[in-house]
N, C-alpha and C positions, 0 to 999 in steps of 0.2 A: 272792448277794443281788441283784445286778444283773439276773440272768435272772428272778428272781421279780418284781422291779419291772416289767420289760418285759412279762412274762406277765400280771400283774395289770392293768397299764395297758391291754393289748390287750383283756382281758375287760371292763374298765370302759367303754372307748370303745364296744365292740361292744354291750354291754348298754344303754348310754345311747341309742345310735342305734336299736337294736331296739325299745326301749320307745316312743320317739317315733314310729317308723314304724308299729308295731302300733296305737298310739292313733290316729294319723292315719287309717290304713286302716279301722280299726273304725268311727270316726266317719263316714267317707265312705260306708261300705256299710250304714249304719244309718238309722233314722228321724231321726237327729240330724245328717244330712249338711250342714246349714246352719251348723254350729258348727266354727270353726277350733280348732287345738290351743291357740293363745293364748287364745281365748275359753274353752276348756275349763279351762285353768289359772286363769282369772279366776273361773269358777264354783266351782272347787275352793277358791280363796282366800276367796270370800264365805262358803262353808261351809253346812252343812246346817241348823243349828238357830238360830244366833244372827244377829241383824242387826248389820252392821258399817258404819262410816262409810267413805266413799270413801278418806279418808286412811289408815285402818287397812288396807284392802285393798291400796292402792297400796304401802304400806310392806311388807306381807307379800310382795308380788310384786317389790319392788325397782324399781318404776317411778314415774314422776311421776303426780300426780293428773290432769293433762291427758291423758296417754297412756291412763290407766285410763278416763277419761270417754268416750273414743272407743269403747272396747271395751264399756263398760256401755251406752252408747246403742244399740249394735247388739244386745246381748243383751236389752235392754228391748223393742226393736222386734220381735225374734224370739220374745218370750214366755218367756224363761228367767229374767229378773231383774225385780224390782219395786223402785222407789224408794219408801221409806216415810218420810213426814214425821213429825217429832216433834210431838205435840199441844201440848206446853208451849212449845216453841221451834220455830216453823215453818222457821227457817233450817237446822236440823239435819236432814240427809237420811241415812237408812241404807239399805243394800242388803240385799235378801232374795231368796232363790230362789223362783220360782213352783213350782207342782206339777210342771210340765214340767222345770224346772231341777233340782228335787230328784230326779226320776227319773234324769236324766242323771248327776247327782252320784253316786247310789247305784250305777249301772252302772260308772262309772269307778272308784269306790272298791272295788267287788268285784274288778275286774281287778287292782288293786294288792294287795288282801288275798290273792287266789289266788296271785299272783306270790311274795309273801313266804312264804306257807305252803309252796309248792313248794320254795322255796329252803332252808328249814330242816327239811323233812319227814324226811330221813334223818340229821339231825344229832343228836348227843347234846346234853344240856343244856350241857355244858362247851364243845362246839364252837359252839353258838349264842351263848354268852356271849363267846367269842373274836371271832366275827363282829360281835357288837354293839359290842365294844370298838373294833374296826377302823372300823366305821361312825361311831362317836362321834368318833374321831380325824379321820376324813375330814370330818365335819360341822364340827368345830372349825376345821380348816384352811380350809374354804370360807367359813365365817363371818368369820374373820380377813381373808381375802383380799377379801371383799366390802367390809369396812370400809375397806380401803385404796384402793378404786376411786374415781376422781373422780366427782363428781355430774353 
């Protein structure tokens, strides 16, 4: 069991680092070279179709509203994000992706979908269910760990 834990850990660390490196290099060699990984994750958290408040997006990313505001200001300036004011209550501001932001979102999402498809391509239904159970366990562990972090 210890050798399995060691081997799985090595794969997980390698995969995490590879995904970040691939995302970073892909951004830097594309028409979106003005976007950092952190900003890409902000675009991902804002999402494709629904408008979200700054608080909702900050909560999703696990950062403060102040930290998010810096990133959003840059993304607005670069043309990826719009701030949309509520007509009924002008104090309420929601974030939405521009056409350029939605294009970047779709390209990033395609990379993730391709990665998942490749992962499960040669698996049986049962093997995919076992992988899903393991990922749910990992997700639960990470969520519980996040809750214990100091603010």
